[in-house]
N, C-alpha and C positions, 0 to 999 in steps of 0.2 A: 584548512589547517594542515600544516606539514607534519612530517614524522617527528621532528625535533619538538614541536609543540606537544604532540601526543605523549612523548616521553616525559616532558616536564610536568604533565598533569597528573602523573601517578607516582607513587613511591617505589613500586615494584611492578614487574610485568603482570598484566591481567591474563590469567590462564583459563583454560576450559573448566577446570575444577572450581575456580573462583566464580565463573559466570553461572555454572549449574547450581552451586550452593546458594548464591545470592537470589537466583530466580526461585528456587524451592522455598527459601526462607520467606519470600513475599507472597508465596501462595500459588505459584504456577505448578500444576500437577499433571501427572501422566494421564492420558486418555482424554484431555480436553481439546476443544476446538479453539485454536489460538491464531488470531490475525496479528502479525508483528509488523510494526514500523520501527526501523532501527537505523542508528547513525554510528558508524564505526568510529569516526573521529571523536565523537562525544565521549566514548568510553575511556579514551586514553590509549596507551600503547598496549595492544593485544598480542600476545605471543601466538603467531600464526594467522593474525589478521582476521579477515572476513570468514575464512573457513572455520576457524575456531568458534566464532559466534554461531554460525550455522549448525555446527555439529553439537554444540552445547544445547542449543534450542531443541534439535532433534532428540537428543538424549533425554531431556526433561519432559518433553511432550509425549515421547514414546511412540511406537508404531500404532498403538491402540488409539492414540489421539490424532489430531490433524493440525499441521503447521501450514499457515497460508501467509504469503507476502504479496504486496502490490508489485507488479512488474510492468509498470506503465511505460509507454513509449510515445512521448509527446512529439516526436519527430514525424508522427503521422497526423498531426493537426494541420490546418490550412496554413501553408507557409506565408500567405498574405497577411496573416495575423500575428506572426512571430514578432516578439518584442525584446527578447533577451538572448541574443541581439536580433534586431530586425535584419532582413536581407533586402538588397536593392529590388525595386519593383520589377525591373526587367529580368530578374532571376526566377520569379515566382513560377512561371509556367514551365520552365525547365526543370525545377525541382519537382513539381507536381508530376511531370511526365517520366522523369528518369529515376526517381527513388525506387529502390527495390520493393517488391511486395512484402507486406508484413507476414512473417512466418514465426509462429510461436517457438520454434526450435532454434531459429538463427538470429532473429532480431534482438538487439541488445536493449536493455532498459535505458531510460533517460531520467535523470534528476531524482532517482529514488534511492541512490546510494549503492555502495559496493556489496553490502550484505545481501540484498535481493538479487543483484546481478550474479553473485556467486550461487545463491540458492537455486535459481531457475534452471541451472544446468546439472544439478545433482541427480544421481541415479534415482528413479522412482518418482521424480517430481513431474507433475503435469501442469502445463501452462494453458490458460484459456485463450480463445482465439479472437478477442476483441482487439482491433489495431491500436487503440489508445489506452484503454482501461483494463488490460489483461491482469490476471492474478495467477500466481503459481501455488501449488499445493501438493502436499504429500501426506499419506496416512489414511486412516480408516474411511473418512468421508471426502477424500480429495476429489474423486470423480463427480460425486453429488454437488460439490461446491463449484468446481471450475469446468466441468465437462460439457456444459451446454450454456455458454455465455452469449446471450443475444446481442446483436449489433445495436438495435434500438434501445435507448435509455440504459446506457452501459453501466451505470452505477445504481440502477433502480431496483425495485423489488425482485425482479427476476434474474438479477445479476448475482455474482458470488457474494456480494455484501448481504443481499437478501437471503441467500442460503445460510450464511453464518448466523444471521438474525434468527432464522427458523430453527437452527441447531443450538440456540442459546449459547453462542460463542462469546469469547472475550477478546479484548484488544490489549496488546502490550505495546506501550510507547517506551521504547528502549533508547533513551537519548533524544527523543523527539517530543513534540508538543501537540496539543489539539489543533494548532494552526495547520498541520499537515495530516490530521487524522481523517483518513478517507471515509470512514464509516459515517461521519457527519453528513456527507453528501447524500446518503440514503435518505436522511430526514428531509432533504430538500424535495425529494420526489413525494414523500408522504405528507408533507405539511400542506394545509389548505391555504396556499399563498400564490398569488398570481405570478407565473413564471413564463418567460418567453421561451419558445422552442425554435429550433433551427434544423436544417438539413446539412449533414456532413458527408464528405466523400473520402475514401481512402483505398489504396491498392492492397489487396490481400492475395494469398496464394490459394488457388482451388484446383485440384486435379493437376498440380504441377504447373499451372499457368497463372500469369498475373492478371487479376480481375479487379476492375474499379467497382466498388460497391457504394451504395447510398444508404444512409440511415438517419433516423431522427433522434434528437436528444434535446434536453432542456438546457438553458444557459445556467451553468453552475457558477457559484460564487464562493470565495474563500475570505473575503475581506473582513467578515464578522466572526470567523471561527475562533479567533483568540479571545474575543469578548464572551462568546458563548461558552468556550472552554473554561474561562475564569469563573463564570457564574455556575457552571456545572460543579466545578471543584468546591466552590463555596457552599452550594446548596446540597450536593449529594456526596461528592468526594470520590476518590479512587484509592486503591491499595498502593502505598508508596514503598519504594525500595531504592537500592543503590547497586549499581554494577560498575566497577572501576571508578571512574571520575564522574559518572553521570547519574542523574536521578532517573528512576524508572516508575511508570505508572501502569497498573493493571486495572482495566475497566470492563465492567460487564457491558457488552455491546448493546443489548436490548434496552437496558436502563438508559444508557447514553442517548440512543436514538429517540426513544420516547420523550426524554427531556428535551432534545433538540427540536423535535416536532413542535412541542408546545412553545419553546423559545422563539422559533421562526415565526409562528403564528401571532406572537405577541410583539415581535421586534422588527419584522420585515414589512 
């Protein structure tokens, strides 16, 4: 969506004050642990762009709370498996051998949007060290959430998602849907469902050097997230609101994950 489309979607510029008021009205409060998935283009034309959204979220959550965003970097998956777009087979080894080591301070996000990409470089923000599934956080519990992100089972119980679960955190879907709700992946690890596992490899930076690491994970799926999300909204529901031109949902993460565990056990 281009900037002209964003202008056409709203009657007036969306401002920081607008965003803060709308979030507070739907129940986002200072001091809470909040995992945010956000789409800037869905909001419409925002005065100040992604920076405005980040600063509005920081103001509403306050330093006494914790703001978290996914800062995933899919460019560190296996290039032999890339589909959007695929690369020629004879490029694969070159890419594996020459891509820079993942570095939480330097490596850009991929396919998570401009708001997380802006947030990750903010003063006081800490980014976890998983080469694919990193999260960035700031606030009271930031270190507890992202400071010790294991390579193995990167979205599992010992990941930042698991830490948010233990802290009774919430998920804000700001212009996004359950189809991209990362918290649902945690339920895949917790559900008693047969799941394939695999070994992955990625280059990371350790002691200033590029090091190739190996780690284990399950095969994650997203194809049924939309159906799961629709059932959750029908059976449990979330707090609904509006920011600019987009719908917003506020969800209790623990409630969602426990529902998703049962759903996977019945439907997968």
